[in-house]
Structure formats: C-alpha cells, structure tokens
N, C-alpha and C positions, 0 to 999 in steps of 0.2 A: 453596373458592374464593369470594370476594366478587364484586360487579359488576365492581369494576375492578381485582382482585388474582388473580392466578394462582399457582396452586402445582405446582410440576414438578422433577425429579430436574436437569435440565440445561437452561440458558438459553444459546441461542445468539444472540450481538449480531453482526447482519450480514446481508446476504441475496446475496453473490456465490457464486464457486467455494467457497471456503475456509470460510463457512459452510455452505453445502448439505452439503458433505462431512462437515462435523463433524456436522451435523444428523442425517445420515443414519446415520453410524457409529455416534452415540451411541443411537440409536433400535435399532440392532440389536444393540447390547449390552445391550439390556435396560432402559433407561431411559426414563422420560417426559421429551420435549424440547419445549419453546417456541424458536421461533426469531422475533427481533424484527428487523426490517428498517426502517431509515430511508426506504427507498422502496418499492417493490413487488418483493419477491424473486423472481428471475428477470429483471429490467429493469434493475436497479440494479448500479453498478460498473463498473468499466473494461473488464471482459471482456465483459459484455454487449452493449456497443455497437458491438462489431466481431469481427474473429477475432483468435486468438492462435496461436503456435507452443507446442509441449509438447515439453518434455526428455524425451521418450521415447525408449529407447536399449534394443534387445533385450540380453538378458542375454547379450554374447557377449563374453569378456576384452577382446580389443582393441578393441572399439567402446567398451566402459565406460573402458577406460583413455583410450583419445583423445577421449571426453567428459569425463572430469573433468580432463586436462591440459590442454586447450583453452583455459581460461579463467583459471587460477591465477596467472599472470602478472599478467594485467588487473587482478586482483582484488587484489593486492600480497600472495601470498600467506599470505592470512588465513581461506581457507576450510578446512575440516575433511572430510578423506575419509571418514570413516566417515558423516558426514552424507550426503554427495553418495551413497554408496553406498545407505545405507538409502531417500533420495530417489528415486534411481532403480528400485531394487526396487519401493517402492510404488508411485511412479507408472506403472510398467511393467503392475502387475497392476491397479490402478483403472482406468486406460484401456482394458484389454482386458475389465474389468469392465462400463464405461460401454459399449462396443460389444457385449456380449453380453445383460446383464440390461438397460441403458438403450437399448438400440436403436439407439445413434448412429448415423447412416449416414456412418461413414467411406466416401471415395471408395478407388478401387484403382488401382494406377498400371500401367504398360503391360504387366507381367509378370503381372499379376492379382492382386498382393498387396496387400492393404488399407494405407493411408497414416494412420498413426494418430499421426502427429507434428504435427499442427495441428486446430485446433477453430474452427468458425464460430460466437462468441460468443453470438446470440440463440437458436441451435437448442439447445446445449449446454445453457445455463442455462433454456431452457424444459423440457428434461428433467429437469435436476436438481429444477425446483420440483415436475414431477411425482412424483420419486423419493423426494424428503423427504415430501411429502403422504401418498402411499401408504405408506409407513413410519410414518404415526400422528402427525408432526409436527404440532404447531399454530403456523400461520403467522399473525403479525401483520405486516401490511403499513402501511405508513408510519405506523410505531409508534417514531421514534427515540428512543433511551436516552437519559437525561441524568445519570444519577449509577449508581454502583456501591451495593449495601447490604453492609455487613459486620455480622457478629455480634459478639458481646462480647471474643471471642479474635481479632478482627481478620481472621477467615478470611470470603471473599465469599460472601453468602449471598442474591444474587438482583441485582435491577438496578430502578430506578424510571425514567419515560419520560413520553412524551405521544403519544397519538395524535391525528393531525393532523385526521383526516377526523371522526372523533368529537369531536375537541375535549374532550378528556378525559385525566386524569392516569391513569396506571396503575402497578403494581407486579408484579413476578413474584419471589416467594420461589424460590429454587432451591438444591440441593445443591451445584451448580458453575456456574459461568458460562467460555464461551468467547468471548473477545473477537477476532471476524473483521471487525472495521469499515475495512479497508484503511487504506491509508497516507494521507498530507498532500499535497496537491497544491495547495493555498492559494489556492484558488478562482480558479486560472489563466485556466480557460476551455479548458483541455485536454479532449477528447471523453472521457464517461464517468468523469471524475476530480472532476465538481462537487460529489459528497456525501461527497468524501473530505478532512474536514477535520481530520483526526487525531483524532477523539472516543474512540477506543479508548485512545490512548496517555495521554491526559488522565484517563481514567476508572480506569486502571491505575496510574499515577503517585499518584493521590490515595489509593489503597487502598495504597500502599507498594510499587509495582512500581518495577523499573529500567530502563532503555533501553540498547542498545547499538548501535554503528556510526552512530549520528546524523549524524557528519561525513560520512559518505557519501548525503549526502541531495541532492545539487543537480544533478539529474536535468533537463535541459532536453530536449523532443523537437524533432525538426523539423516543422513542418507548412507548408502552403501559406498564403501571407498572407490574412489574414483569415477562416481557418477553423480547426477546432479539431481535425483530423485527424493525430495523429502517429503515424506509421508509420516510426519512423526506419530501421528496417532497410532497407527498397527505398532507401534513399539510398544505400546502398553502390553501387547501379549510377548514381549521380548525377555529373555535373560541375558546380561551382558556377563562378557567373560574378559578376563586379561588373556595375554598372550600364551601362558602358562595353562592354562585352560580351568583357572579358578573362577569362581563366580567373583566379577567386580561389585564388592559390595556399595550399596549406597548408589548404584546405576539404574535410571528408569528413565522413562520417557517422560513422565512428569514430576519435579520435581529429583530429579536424578541426574539430571544433564550436567550439573558441575563436576560430578564423580568421574564422567566421559571425559569432559574437558580437562580436567587434571591429570586423568591417565595420558590422554594425548599429548599436554604439555611434556612430559617426559620423553617423549618420543618412541613409545611403546604403542602399539595397536591395540585396539579395542575391536572384540567379536560379539555380535550379537546373534540371537537365535529366535525364533517366535514360537517357541517350544510351549508357549502357554496357551493356545489357539486351540480349541476343539475342533473337531471336523466341521462341524456346524459354522463355527467362526471363521475357519479357512474359507469355507465355500463361500461366504457372504463377503469376506475380502475380496476375494477375486472377483466378484461380481461386481464391488462397488468401485473398486480402483483396478481394473485390470494393467493399467499401466504401470502400476508398482512392480508388478512380477515380470515386467518384459524381459530386465536385465538379468533377472534369477534363470528366467527360462532360456537366455540364449547362452548364459554361462553353464549351464545343466546343473543347476544350486536350487534344491529343495529348502528354501527359508525356514520351513516348520521343522526340520530333522537336522539341519547342519548349519554351521556356524559360518559367519561372513563379517568380514571386517567393515567398521562404520565410520564415519566421520561427523564433523558438524559443521554446517554451511552457513552463514549469515545471511540474514533473512530480514534484517534491520525493522522497517518501519511497514513493511509488508504483512509482517505476522506479529508486529508490534503493535501499539495502540496510537503511537503519536501521530500528529498531522496537523493540517490547517485547522486552527480554532473556527468552528462555527458560532454564530451569534442569534439565531433564529430557527425557529421549527423548520422554515423553506429551506435551511442549510446554506442560508445567506454567512458573508463572512464581514468582518468589520469594513472592508471597503465597497461603497455602493455598486452595484452591477454584477458583482463577482459572488460566485457561490462554488461550494467545495461537495466532493461527493467521492463514494468508495474510500480506496486506501490512501488518498490524497487528504483526506479528510480526518480529525481524530475520531479516535473509536471510545474513547474513555467514556462517553454516556452511556455505552450499553456492555462494556468488558471492563471497565474501569482500569486498573493498571496492568493487568496480565491478557495477554493474547488470547482471542476468542477461538483462534484456530480456523479452520476454513468455515465451518458452517456459521459464527457468528459474523465474519467478515464476508460471508456470500449474502447473508440476510441484509447487514449494512449496506453492501454495494445496490442492493436492491431499493432499499427504503431509502436511502439519502439520496440514489441517484433520481429515484421517482421525485421525490420532494424538490430538489434542486431544480429539475428540470421545469416542472411548474412553478416554483418560485421565479425561476430565469424567465420563464416565459411572460408572466404576469408582470414583472419589471420592466422588460423590453416592450411589451406592448402599452404598458402605462404611458411610455416616452412620448408614444404619438408617432404619426407616421412620418417617415423620412429623417426622423432623428440621426438614426445610426449611419446613415448615409452621409450627410453633411455634417455633423459637428466635426470641430478640429480635433485631429488626435495627435499624441506624440508618444514615441516608443519608451515604456518605463524598464526596458533591460538594462543592466550595468555590466557585471563581472563576465568576462568573457567574450562581451560583444562591443563595449566601448570603453577600452582600456584607459585609465586616468593619466598613463606616462606613455613612454615611448613604447609601443608593442614588440613583443618577445618574437623570437622565432616561431616558424611555422612547426606544429607539432606539440607546443607546450602543454597540450591537454595530458598527453602521456604521463609525464612527469607530475602533473598536479594529482591524478588519479591514483599511480603508485605512492606517493606520499598518503594519501587518505585511506588508503586500503591498509599502509602499515600501521595505519593507528586505530582502525576500526573493526578490521577480522582477525586479528590474534584474540584467541580467549582469555589471554592475562592480561589483556588492555580493555576489552569492552563486556565481555562476560563475567571473568571473574574480577569484578570490579574494587578498586582502592581510590580513594580520594587523591593521593600524590600522585599515582599513575593517569588519574583522570585529568589532572591539572597540568601535569608534565605535557601531556597529548593536546590538551586544548590550548596552550599556549604555543604549541608547535604549529597547530592549524589555524590560530589565528596570524599567527607571521605569514603562514602559506597563502591565507586569505589576501593577506595585505600585499603581497607580490602578485597573485595572481589578477587581483583588481587594477594593478598598475599595467601589468604587461600583456595577460591571458588574450588572446584572441583567434581568429579563425576563419576562414573563408570556405564558402559553400559546404559541403558537409563538415568540414573540420570546425565550422562553426556551431554546429550541432553537438560535436564532439566537447570543444571549448565549454560551452551551456553546460552541458552534462558534468564535466570536471567541477567548474563553479557550483552547481546544485549540490553534488556530493560532498563538497568541503563545506557549504553554509550546513546542510545536514548535520553533519558531525559535529560541527561547532556549537549547533543547537541542542543536539543530544547530551554532550557532554556538559555544557553549562547548564543544564535541567538537570542531570545526575549530581552534580556539584549542589546545586541546589536542595536536594534531597538527600542529608545526610541520615539515613534509617534504611530499613530493607523493607520495601512495600511493594506488592506485585511482582513484576518481573525484575524492579528495579533494585537487585540485591546489592549492597556492599559488603565486603568483607570486614572493612574497617567499622561498618555501624549494622551489625548483623539482627538487630532488635528494631521492631516497628516502633515509631514515637507518635503515640498519640497528638503530640501538639504538631505535627505535620500531616494531621488528618486534612490536606486540601489539595488541588489543583496547581500545577506550574503554568504559567503561560510565558513563553518566550519569543523572542523577536530580534530584529535588528540584522545587519548586514556587517557595515564597517566596525559597529560596535554590539556586540551581542548583550542582550539584558534579561531578566528574569524577573518575574512577579508571580506571587502567590494569589491563587483565588480560591473562594470558599468552594468547599464540595456542595454538592445537593443534600 
C-alpha cells in the first residue's frame, strides 16, 4: 500500500445497511475488506435517518405463504418466489444474529416475545459500524468513489475516489467490488436520500453491467409540507382533504397518491389528518417511528386530530425497484468481479414492479448485502495471493470525469442537475406518465447527456458533484427508456395513455448503455 493506494480482497462501496452486511460477511469469509463511504458509515443513507420495518417472518408455512402472496398482485406478478423464500430465510437468520451477536435491543410485546420486525435506524447503523470494525474492516469515511477500475480482461479490479476531508484522491485495488451505494432520489430533499444520486448504477454501466426494472422508479413519498420526512405507511390511517375542507376523493396512501398529485398540480394545497388511527395504533406509531412526530411536536400539531398540509417528494429508485441487474444467487452482475446489493441492485425478485417500502427494502439490504459480501470474498480469494495488488488497471469512468471535448466552465454540474430535476421531479412528467411527455423528456435528457459527456468535469470535491450529475442524468434516461418500453400499467409503472395491464407484456425490461440507451425484454420467473 502506498500513501493513497490501498490493496484489499474486497472493496465495499457504500455505508448503509447493505454495505455493512456485505463488509461483515466478506470479512467473516476470510477476506480483507475496505469499505468506502460517501458519508460517515453509520449515519449516511436512508435507513440511518429514521426507523424502518423489516420483512421478518418466522418460518411458519402459513405465515410465509401469506407474506409472499400479499404483494404479488401489486407487483404485477414479476416477483420470483424462489428469491422471496431466500430473502425471508436469510433475513430471519440475520435479524436473530443482530439480536444475539449485535445485542440490538429489540422491544418485547405484551406476551413477552421480542418484536423483531422493526429497527430504529440510528441504533441499528451504530451497531453495524461497530460490528464491521470489530471484524477488521478498514472504513474510509467521507470518501466517495468516483469510478471503478478494471483489468485487461474487463473484470472489476478496484475503484478510485476522493477523500473529502483530506482533500486527496485515492485508489483501492481489490479482487472484487460490492456496489451498495443506494438508489437515486435526484436530490429531492427526502430525508436520508440526498446522498443517493445513483452513482453505483453509473459505475456499473461504465464497466459493462446492465440494469433492470428501471421503469418502476417513480416512487413519491407523502411528507408534511415543508419537511423531508416521508413515512408513507402511516398515511394509511389518514383522511385527505381539499383546501375547502372537503374530503379529497380517491386520495390514499396506497393506490391514491395520484389524486393527491393531481390536486397539487392545480396549485391547491392538500391536507391530511391521521384520524383513522385508534389509540392503540397511535401509541404503536409513536413507539415505532418517533422521528415522524418530531415536526408535529415542534409545531404544536396533533396529527391525529388536526389537519396539516402535505406534499409528495420523489424517492426514485430508493423506494422503487429498479437497479443494477444481478445474474446469480451471490448477487454477481454481468461483469466479473462486480457485485451489487441493497437499493443499488434491482429488487424485482422480491417486489416485482411495486415498491416494497421500508420492510422489503430492509430485508433485501440485509440479504443481498450478505450474499454479495460472501460472493465477492469467494471471487477475490479464488484469484490467488497478490493478484489484486499487481494486475494492471485502468479507470472505467467517463462522463464528468474525462470529457470527450473541450472542458466546460467550473460548476457545470449545477446546470446539469437542474435540468434533470426539471424532468424527473414534476408529478406531470414522472408520476402521471404519458408516452408523449416521456418521449419529449427523454430526447431532452439524451441531448443533455451528449453535452455533459463532451464538456462536464470537475476538480476535487467538484469532481464528485460532476459524477453525481452524470449519474442522475443516466438514471433518468434509463428510467424513461424503460417506461416507454412498457406501454401498459403494471406495478407502480402507471401510464395514463395505457391504463390497463397487458398480458403480452408480462416480462421484465433490461436497460443499459450510456451514449446510446437500449432496452431488452427478459422473461419473468
């Protein structure tokens, strides 16, 4: 190892649940591990900022069957029961491990049994940081990766990045890399997601990986107006109102957010009141998600009896199901040496085309992280001693890093981000979708990509921002290309111009490419 260069068996990119589980399992499989986090591992990412449910179901046949069947229709029947079973098994074991080895303080119910279907994010991630460090993982905080490194055969062989606090570039040579960088919420301001700019998907695509389920990426969470807290599940207890106090017909947490979006598009306000929660439910909600109530408590609002204005915040692939396509049970990708986990990877196998919400995503992060960590460790160790340190490597990065034309002015990332947000945040473009609108936006985004590919660049911390802008632009193009390839309404990919589900489109859509985006139909399980 030189001053700014590290050598390891496995590099894990990310610092949330999937990344920490990957790092932990890779280390326990006998690999040396470096974890590089964009923020501070243990506090960055959507989970650390609040609480989350967990798809934790005891191994009882009836309970497991009900758990799997409950969302298959919502997901357009694109989920895979074999993967669902694997995730339920892995999550059950890992959560129990967190309770025993990690000493996570799960509460107990009235019958004295532990309640292990929910986690408090700050405590969960604090303990995961401790666990990975005790396992010998070297943690590089505030060290965003800016590109992957590949060897002469095209296999992923590490990554390069920038250490914000030390203001220095660094490289990690590795036998295998796990991308657990989260999804992409397009800097919408939703709590815990503003580090999720789709970086891992860009890195993977530059190395030759594909994506899947990107049309299922138009998640919008309900939040009190002027806040960032999107805990949409609690709004299942809400009644929604127009400004004049009349009930907003059709509005609901599930299956009724389009009514909220339409009303907001008129410029009117929409109000909610959690007036369907009985005292028992109210107490359970405060216990499960105390951060949800902080805003109300500070404003002196009782959300169970008083109306409050709400809005919708884009959560993109953080709550959607699209991400890097995985090709094996160990969460390998189409590129040798590259693995994907958590929200960076597609969740179609367990959610199909509909968001699984926090519980399924939490279970997927645990499971996919564990599998990817073990898989990456096995791959790296199979290469033999010294291979990671000595094979020649080159950077795979392009847009925002190595412009193909004359470099543009400093700060060009700001304009690029504004343009992407103008096409993915408005409800009438990305949520209430129509083919002609999607097509117009895609053409604009394709043009924007050509421009940024030619001139966007940055130095130091601005390099990270330039790469984020490129990742968001690529993400939006994959989303809209996939959405146009699905002229129907399935899962959360709703089309106003094709409101029905088409049996002939019961397949998955793989998407890829950078300068030229393509799509391909894949048979569903």
